[in-house]
N, C-alpha and C positions, 0 to 999 in steps of 0.2 A: 387276729381276724383270719378266718379260713374260708376257702371257697366251698361251695356245696359239692359233695362228692360226685354228683351227677354231671357236673360241668366238665367238658373236655376241651373247651376252647383255650387258646393261649393268646397273650397280648404281645405284640411286637413293639420294642422300644425304638427310640430315634435312631439307634445305630443299625437298625435292621435285624436285630437278633431278638428272639423271643425271651422275655424276661421272667415270666412266671409260668407255673404249671399247677395242676391240681395237687393239693396237699402242701404247697409252700407255706412256710410260717414267716410272715412279714416281721413279726416282733423279734425274731431271732436273727434275721438277715442283717439289719442295720448294725447290730452290735458286731457281727462278724466282718462286716465290710466298712468299718469306721474310716472316714476319709482323713482323719488326722494322722500326721506323720511327725516323727520326732525332729525338732529343729536341730538338736545336737548331731543327729545322724546326718542330716542334710549338710550342715556346716563342715562336718568331718569329711563328707564325700567331696565337697568343694575343695577342701585342703588336699585331699588325696589326689584328685585329678590335676590340680595345679602342680603338686610335687612330681607326679609321674610325667607330666608334660616337660617340666624342666629337666628331669632325669633323662628323658629321651633326647632332649637337645644336647645335654652334656655328653651323653654316650655317642651321639651321632656326629657332633661337630667339635667337641672339646677333648675327646679321648684320643690322644695321639701316641704313636709308638715311641719307645725310648730311643734316643739317638745312639747309633752304633759307632764304635771306633773302627779304624782300619783293620785292627786285629780281629775284632768281633765279626765284622762283615766278611772278612776273607777277600781273596783276590777277585772273586766273582760276585761279591755282594755289594750293596750300596751302603756307604758310610756318611751319615750327616756330619760327623765331626770333620771329615776331610772336605766335604762340600762347603762347610762354613768357613774353612780357610780361604776358599776362593771368594766367598761373599765378603769377607773382611778385606781381602786384598783389593777388590773392586770398589768397595765403599770408601776405603781409605784414600782412594784417588780423588774422591769428592764428586760433585755433579759432573757428568761427562756427556754433554749434549753434542749434537752434530755441529761440526766446524770448530770444536774446541781442542786445545792441546791435550786436555785430560782424556778425551775420547781416543786420541792416538795412543796414549799410555795404556788405556784399558784394552784396546785392540792388541797391542803388543803383548800384554799379559796373557790374553786368551790364546794368542798364537804360540807363545812359549809353553803354556800348559798343554796345548794340543800336540806340539812336537814331543813333549815328554811322554804323552800317552802312546804315541807312535813307537817310541823306543822300548817301552815295556810291554807291548802287545804280545799275545800268544804267537808262537813261531808259525802257526798255520793260519794266522789272520793277517790280512793286508790292510794297513792303515795309511790313508793318503791325506795330507794336509795341504790346503791351498789357500793363499791370500787372494781373494777375489775383489776386483775393482770394477765398480759400475761408473762408467764415464758420465752418462746422463740417461734420462728416461722420463716418461710421462705415465702417471698412474691415474687412470680414469675409472672410478667406481661409480655406480649409478644408484646405489641404495644407501640407506642409513645416513650417517653424518656427512657423507661425501656427495650427496646429491647437489647438483649445481656447482660443482667444483672440479678443477683440474689440478692435480698435484704434480709438480715438476721437481725432479731431483738431479743432483750432479755431484760427482766426486765422492761417492760412497765406498767404503771399504768393509768387506765381510771376511769371515773365516769359515771355510768349509772343511769338515773332517768326515771322511768316508771310511766306514769299517765294513769289510767284506771277507768272506772265506777265500783263502789264497788258492786252493786247489779245486775249486768248484767253478764250473763255467758260469760267467756272470749273467744273471737274468736281466730281462729288460725292465723290470720293475724294482723300485727301491722304496724304503721307508724313510720319510723325512721327519726329523725332529728339529724344531726351529724356535728360536727366541731372539731377543734383541739385546745388544750390549749397551746401546745409548740410553741416556736418561733425559728427563727434562732439566732445564737449567736450574730449577729450584730444589732438586732432591738428589740425595746420594743414590737412591734407587735400590735399596736392599730388597724390597719386595717386588719392585717393578723396574728392572727385572734381573738384578744381579743374582738373586737366589735362583732364578731360572737358568741363567748361564752356569752357575755353580752345579746345579743338579745335572745339567747336560754334560758338563765335563766329567763328573763322577760317573754318570751313566756310560759315557764313551769309554772311560777306563774299564768299567766292569764288562761292557759288551765286547771290548777288545780281547777279553779272556774267554768269551763264549762263541764268537762268531764263526769258528771253524766248522760248526754244525749248522750254520744258517743256510737257508735257500735263497735269501735276498740280502742285498746290502742295506746298511743303515747309514743315512747321511745326516750329520749334525750341522745345521746352519746357524752360525753366530752372526746375526746381521746387525746393521746399523740403519738408522732412519725411521724406525717404527714410530717414535714419538712425534715425528713430523708428518705423519700421515701414512703409515704402513709402507713406506717407500723401500725399505730394505727387502722385505719379502717380495715386493713387486719386481725389483731390479734382478733378483735371483731367479724367480720363476719364469720371467719373460726372456731371460738369457740362458739360462741353463735348460661339501655337499652333504648333503645329509645322508649319505649311504650308511645303513645300519650296521654294515660289516665291522666297522671300527669299534663301535660301542659294544657290539656282541662279543668281540674278542676281549675287550677290556673287562666286561662283566665276567667272563670266564677266567681271566688270568689275575685280575687285581687282588692283591692281598688285603687291602683295606678299601673296598669299592665305595666310591663316593661320587654321586652324579645324579642330577635331577633334570628331567625334561622341562621343568618350570623355568630354569635359567635359559634354556634354548628358546622357549616361548617369549620370555621377556626381551631377549635380544632381538628376536625377529619382529616383535611388535614395536620396537623403538622406545620402549619404556626406559631402558637403560641406555643413556647417551654415552656410549663408548664403543670402541672397535678394537679388534686385534688383528694380527697377521693372518689369522685363519680366514678372515673375510676375503683376503686376496687369493689365498690358495683355493678357496671354494669358488669364488666368482670368476677369477681370471683363468685358473688352471683346471677347474673342475675336479679338484682332489677331494677325497673323503678323508675324514680324520676326526680328531678330538681336540677340544680347546680346554686347556687347564688354566685356572686362575685362582688366586687367593681372594676370599670374600670376607674374611674376618677383619674388623677394625678398618673399614673402607674409608673412614674419615682422614686417614693419613695419606691417602693417594695423592701423589705428585706434590707433596709438601716436605718440609725439613724432617718430619717425623717418619718418613719412609727410611728408617735406619736399622742398622744391625740389631740394636738392643731390643727392638720391638718385634723381631721375628720370634714366633713361638717355638719353643723347644719341641722337636718332634715333627714340625711341619714339613721340613725338607726330607726327613726319613719317610714320612707318609707318602709324599709325592714320588720320591725316588724309588721306593720299593714297588709302588704301583706301576710306575713307568717301566721299570726293569722287567717285571713279570709280563707286562703287556708287550714289550719289544721281543722278549724271548718267545712269546706265544706266536706273534704274527711273522717274525723273521723266519720261523721254522715252517711256515705255511708253504706248500709246494709251489703255488702260483698265485701271486697277488692279482694278476690281471684277470683271474677268473672271478674275483669278487669285487673288483673296483670298476666303477662306471665313470666315464668322463662326462663333462658338462654337455657334450654334444648328444650323448645317448640319453642323459637325464635319468631320473628314477621316478617310478610311479608313487603317487601319494600313499598308496596302501603299503609300500615297503619301508616307509620311514619308521623310526623306532620310538617307542614310548618306554621310558626307563626311569627308575628311581631306586635308591638304596634304602635298606632297612637297618637302622642303627649303625650304619657304616660297616656292617658285617656281610650283608648279602645284597645282591642287586637283582631286581626284578626287571625283565626286559621282554617286550613283545612288540610285534609289528602293528602298524596302523590297521592293516587288513584284519588281523585277529581282533584288534580293539573294536573295530566296527561291528564285527559279529557279536563279540561279548557285550558291548554296550547296548547294541540294539536288542539283544536277547533279554538283558536285564530290564531295559525300558519297556519292552513289550509285555514281559511277565508282570511287571509292576502295574502297568496299565490294565492288564487283564484282571489282576487281583482287585484293583480299585473299582473297575467296572462291575465285577461280580458283586462286590460289597455294596455298591450303590444300587444295583438292580434289586438286591435282596432288601436293602433298607428303604428304598423308595425315596420319596420326597424329603422326609426328615433327615435321612443320611446325607443327601445331596446338600441340603442347607447347612448341616453340621460341618461338612467338608469345606464349604465356602467360608463359613465363619472361622473355622480353624486356620484356613489360609489367610484370612483377614488378620488373625493374630500374628502371623508371620510378617505381614506387611507392616502392621503397627510396630512390631518388634524392630524391624529395620528402620522405620521412620524415627522412632524415639531414640534408638541407639545412635543413629547418625546425628540427630539433633543435639543430644546431650554432649556427644563427643565434639561436634563442630562448635558448640557454644564455648567449650573450653578452648578450642583452637583459635577462635576469634578474640576471646578475652585475654589470652596469654600475652600477646604483644603489647596490650595496653597496660599490663601490670609489671612485666619484667623488663629489665634493662636490655635484654636480647629477646627477639621474637622466637628464637630457637634455643631455649636454656637447657635443653636435655642432651646436646651433642656430646659433651664430655661425660655425662652420666646417663646412658641410655635407659637405665632402670626407671628413671623418672616418668617415662611414658606410661608405665603401669598405672601410676596414680593420676597423671594428668589427662590421659586419654582412655585407657582401658577401664578404669573405675567408672567414669561417666558413661562410657559405652555399655558397661554391664548394667548400671542402674537404668539406663534407657531401655535396654533389651528386656529387662525384668518388668519395667513399667508397661511397655508396649504389650508384652505377652499377657501380663495380668489383666490389662484392659480388654484384650481379646478374650481372655478366660471369662471375665464377667459378662461380656456380650454373649458368648456361647452359652453361659449358664442361663441367661435370661431367655434365650430361645428354647433351650432344653426344658426349662421350668414351664414355659408355655405349652410345649409339646406334651410333657408329663401331666400337666394339669387337666388335660382333656380326658385323662384316664383316671377314674375316681376310685379304682381298687386299691391304690397305695396310700398308706398313712403319710402325713406331712414329713415326719422325721426320715422315714424310709426314702421318700421321694427326694428330699434335700440331699441325702447321702449319695443316692444314685446319680443325681445330676452332677455333683462335683466329680465323682469318679468317672462318669462318662466324658465330661469336659476334659479331664486330665488326659484320658486316653486319646482323645481327638488332637490335643496339642502335641502329644508325642508323635502321633502318626503324621501330623502336618509337617514335622521336621523332615521326614523322608520325602514328602511331596516337593519341598523346595530343592532338595538335592537331585530328585528325579528330573525336575525342569532343567537344572544346570547340566545334568548329564546329557540330556537330549540336545541342548543347545551346543555344548562343547563337542559332542560327537558329530553334529551336523557341520560345524565349521572345522572339524578335524584338529581340534586343539589338544595337544598332547597332555596338558595338565588336567584334562577332564577325568583322568584316573582318580583324582581326589574326590570328585563327585561319586564315583563308583564306590570308593572306600567308605565314604560317609553315608551312603545309601544302604548298601547290602548288609553289613554286619548289624547295625541297629534294627533294621527291618527283620532280619533273620532271628535275632535275639528276641524281638517282640513276638514273632510268630511261634517260636519254640517254647518260650517260658510263659507267655501270657496266652493261655489256652483260649481259643475262640469261644466266645460266649455261647453256651448251648441253651436250648429252650428251657433248661431247668436252673440256670445260674444268673446271678446278678453280677455286674462289674465289681471287681475288687481293686484295691490300690495297686498301682504298678509296683512290681517287685524291684528291689534295689539290684538284684542280680541281673535283671534285664538291662539296666543301665550300664553296669560294670562290664558285662559280656559284650554289650553292643558298642561300647566306646573303646574297648581295649585295642582293637585292631586300628581304628582311625587314629588314635593317639600315637601309637607306635609308628605308624607310617607317616603322619603329617605334622605332629606337634613340633618337632625339631625344625622342620622346614618353615613353618609359619613364624617361629621365633627368629630364625636366621634372616628371613625376609624383612622383618621389622628392623633388625639391626642393620641390614644393608641399606634400607631406605634412610635410616637416621644418618648413616655415614655419608650418603649422597647429598644430604642437606648442605654440607660444607661448600659444595660447588653447584648448588641448585640454580642460582641466578646467573645464567650464562650471559645475559646483558645486564650488568649491575644496575639495579634500580628499576628494571622493567617488570620484575615479578613482585606482586604484593607481598608484604612482610608475613602475612598470615598463610601464604600458599603452602609452605612446607608443613605447617601444622595441619592444614586441611588434608593434605595427601596422607600423612601419617594417621590422622584421626579417622579418615574414611576407611583406610585399609584395616585398622584395628577394629573399628565398629563392624565392618563386614565380616571379619573373621569371627568375632564374638557372636554376632547374630547367626551366622551359619553353623558354628560348632557348638554353641551353648544351648541350642534350641531343645535338645533332648534333656539335658540336665535341668534347665529352668522349668520344664514342664512338671517336674517333681516338687517344685518349691511352693506352689500355690495352695497345697493342702497341708502345709506345715506352718509353724510359727517362725520359720527362718527368714521370712521376708524382711522383717524389721532389723534383724541382725545383719543381713546382707547389705541393706541400705546404710546402716550405721557404719559398718566396716568399710564399705566403699567410700562413703563420705569422709571418714577419718583419713583414709589413705590419700584421697585427693587433697585434703587439707594439709596433711603432712608434707606431701611432695611440693605443693604450692608454697608452703612456708620455707622449705629448703631452697626453693628458687629465689623467693623474695628476700630472704635473709642473707643470701650469698654463701650459704653452707655448701651448696652444690653449684659452683660457677659454670657458666655455659661453655667456656673453653679453658683448656689448661695447656701447659707447655707441651705435653705429649699428644693432646688432641686439640690442635690449633685451628684458629679461624684462617681461611684462605684469603689472602690479600695480594694485591699487585702494587708495586711502586715503580712508576715509569716516568722517566724524564722525557717529555714530549716536545719536539720542535715542529711547530705547525707552520708549514710553508704553502698552504693551500692558496687559492686564487687571490683572495683579498690580503694575503699576508706574505707574498713572495718577496717584496722589497725589504720588509722588516719582519722576519719570522717571529711567531709567538712562542716563547720558551717558558715552560712551567713544568712542575712535577705533579703528576696525577696519582692519587691514592684511592684505590677502590677495592671492592671485595665481592666475590661471587657467593659469599655467605649472606643470607638475608639479615638485615638490621642496619641501624645507623652506625657511623664511625666516630661518633662524638667522643666516646671514652678513649679510643685509640689516639685520636688527634690531640686530646688534652695531654697525653703523655709524650707524644712526639714533639709538639710545638711547631716551630718553623713557619708560622704565618699561614697555616692552612685555613681555607674556607670550605665548608661542606654544604651541599644542597643539590638541587636539581636545576639550578640556573645555567650550568655549563654542561652541555651534552658533548661528549667526546666521541667522535666517529673514528674507531680504530680499524675500519674496513671490514674485518671479519665479525665484529660485534660493536655495540655502542655502549658507552657508560652514561647512563641516565641519572644515576645518583653516585656521587663520589666527592672527593675533596681535592683541592688544588692549591698550589702555592707558587707565586712568581718571585719570591725572595731568593736572591743569590742563585739564579738559574742560568747565568750567561757563561759559566765555565764548563769545561769538559767536552765541548763540541765546537765545531766551526762551520762556516757556510759551505766549505768544500765537502762536508759530509752529506749535504742535502741532495737527495736524488733529483733527477731531471726527467721531464716528459716533453720532448720536443717534436712538433709536427714537421716532418721532412717533406711530405707531399700530400696534397689533398685534391684528388681528381673527382670532379663533379659531373661526370658524364651520365649515361643511362643508369649505371650502377656506381654510386659514390664509394670510392675506396680511399681511405686515409692511412698513410704510413707514419708511424710514430717511433721515435728513437727513445729507448728507455735506458737510463744509466743509474744503477743503484749505488754507485761509488764503491765503497769498500764492503757493502753489506751483501752477504750471501744467504740471507733469510728475509724474504719479503712477500707481501701479498698485494695483488692488484685486482680491483673489482671493475668489471666491464658492464656498462649500462645497457642491458638487452632491450630496453625500450627503443633505443636508437640503433644499436648494433646487432645485426642478426647473425654475424659470424666473424671469426678472427683467426689469425695465424700468428704464432710466436716463433722466432728464430733466435738462436744464440750461438756464437762462435761458428757462424755459417751453417749451423745444423738446425733442421726443423724440429722444434720441441713439441709444439702443439699444431697439428694440421687443421685444415678447414673441415667444417661439417660436424654434426652431432654435438651441439652445445646445448646443455640444459641450463636452467636458471632457477633461482629461488628469490622471490620478492623482487623480481626485475633486475637481478644482478647475477653475473657469473664470476666466480672467484678463482683466480690463479694463485696457487700457493707454492712458493719456491723455497727449497732449502738444500744446502749442499756443503761440501767441505771447503777447505781453504783455496783450492784450485778451481772453484766454480767460476763461471763467467759472471761478469757484472754489467755487460752491455748487451742489449737485446733489441731486436727489430720487431715491432708489432704492426701487423696489417689488419685494419678494421674494415669490415664490409657493412655498410649502412643498410638499414631496412628500407624497402621501397616506399613505405608509407610515411617515412620521416619527413617532417616539415619543420624548418628552423626559422624562427622569426628574424626579420631583418634588423630590428632594433637591438643594438648591442647590449643595452641595459635591460632587456626583457628578462622576465623571471625564468623562462625556459632556457635562455642562453646561459644563465648563471648556474644551471644544474650541472652536476658533475657527469662527464662522459666516462672518465677514468678516475679511480681513486687508488692511491698508492700509499703503502706503509712499508718502510724499511726498518729492520731491527738490527741493533748492534749489541754485542755482549760487552758493554763498557759501562763502568760506574762513574757517573759525574760526581763532583764534590757534593752537590746538593742531595742527590739520590743516596749517596753513601752515608751522609749525616742522618737521613731519614731512616735508613735500614739499621743504623747503629742504635737508634732510639726506639725501634719497633718493639712493642710490648712482647713479652715472652709467649703470650697466648696467641700470637699471630705468626703466620708463616707465608712466605712467598709461594704462589701457586703457578705452576706451569702447565701448559697444554699446547697443542699444535697451532692453535689459533691466537694464543695470547702473545703479546709483545715481550721482548726482553726488557732490560732496565733502561734502554735508550731507544727511542723510536722517532722516526721522521715521517711527517705526513705531507703528501703532495697530491695535486689533482689536476685534471685537464677539463675545462668546462666545455659544455656542448657547443657554445658559440666561440670557440677558440679563434 
């Protein structure tokens, strides 16, 4: 069919472009623009993208340098082989927590190693070694995990090693490198953080051969008390920020640059429930700096598997060489004070840094101010292009855009639904609600496969809806034959789906830039290259052309940069989340068993919906849909079968379930005359303890009938046994809370004597519903002054830890709230409430607890943290109506 030669009018299609012109041959065009695409090519493309994503991850996070010997590194280089000798020596000591004899041994080892460095230093370098003792102090942080808490410490010992040029006038500024010697009671601490101490010792040795050319001194602080609430860093910084300067120099100097602003955003948001010494240096001292941490295999954190054998070869070499280059760079700077800002000066939001590395080879870094300009520019240009397109296309183009965005929404809904369905079903079928902890690859089949099926289903439904509208729009124009019209509709819909992918990333870019989220660079990366590739390779439809199938080159060029920049990060984030599942249930039994699955399922579904939108838009015009559905279904089935059959156990000896075994002596108000003695067995890892108890035996009962209030958290599901629990403790170990004076004048003030007996690790909760302020004294020294008390859920927590010479007797002064009214009836419910709740911990194994630990399954490990009790704990309280 041909138009009459005399006609010069043209018809605009739904996309706003003119589709025909005089002389066009409709019979030829459909054959040239066939909407069919080879399923084999699409499946190969899927495989290629998956392979490239994994290769990026391996290159970025698994490619580590070869360990160097002392001879290979030379006097001025870093040797992992030498550093590992320090790690072995410290881990051979065993767990060395605050107050233990083992920690004394570890401190002496570090002191001896520091003295050796002093002896072999370059003759023009001055090395000073000091054993620093913190008598007592109070650490009050107001953000993150420490909100509503006061951390008190006593009798802490640190080692300070200072390296400076001998014949250069000492500058007022110095560079601080800090880590902690102590571990939790349950771990040898190879990764957390004997390896850090080892790296610092080897760095100090190397720096002592370079420092004669430095402009600033370098201070290495080997502190203790970090695991009890960052106390070591606080005791040093008070007795002795996000400034981009540090990361800028790291980016310039690091040999293997590795860093992502995403980690900084996650810490700042509170999504990662953890803290490091850097929080003290930033909040208390206003220092700028960098925080280094190991993120691989995070499931071993604070368990028996934080051991030497599981440290990856090359990991210390990687950190050590980066740190050495960084120190050499900044120590040679003429004046640190010119680039460092204190907390009083503050820094503007525009000067904070956005940074990420590419394949662990290069680091990209720019300031928030530049990011604002860049992101706003991209957003405005994108909006301008979309606005121009919609104005040219008119109403049909606007409706097509809305429907293509609907396909995005449907994609998200179906992807989340399919993945969440698997998340909720899994606990019903598996012996463990989190069966993938020891085998993280299982999440590919259990969550990623359903998420992909859902994304494809949702987008295809949107594709069909868009086709219906385009069919209706084209049907009003009778110049096109049916076959031609059907082909054009499919091609038009495919292009709208691809372009809708850039729209979702544009929205995320605008939101991220508005809230100044550093991670919004990901939206930029996933918006610009695919959009540029589309504009460059898919020529804008001219008045004389029909839409053609999207070129594969458009997809390959468009996704190459986003995959290189972000694929490794997304995979590492999934692995980190899986590792955190081991300690997810901070109040055992309080978190639903399916919660961990939901978190992982949602994250994976969102990543797939966001990143696969461009690729999936190519699938609808091919026969690959059935193959993708079949492959994803088979993958899901195989992974589920591996879980149900036990081929892939949820936990192994090297990736263990986190548990606690605590002999509890409960001497609270109703049990003071005859304390309640039992062993409590609970886990921060979601799931029942039935299988574990069957192996342990010992008369344990499991359930939710017995809630154990351990002051810093509560055990709402656990197991307990009263059998043979009278040995290993005595009534003289039970702490006391005695009211010395209770003045009921205009302002009621109560004085309480606290005796923790032989315990130097305890927590006390103060009921802020009744008490508006308090003061704590020990050894005639004011530890916690009046004023500025925050609370969480109506309680303020005092957390104390210290060495062997710490005080055990304290005076507590309570200032009651003016509005407090106490019922006169001694048996009233209000009077029975706790005014004070106390838990004291002892590093002692009772016979019953020892038997339980001996029978503990190999897939279980004790888990330690600053708020968890040791293996023997005593509970005491003081009621409101004392």
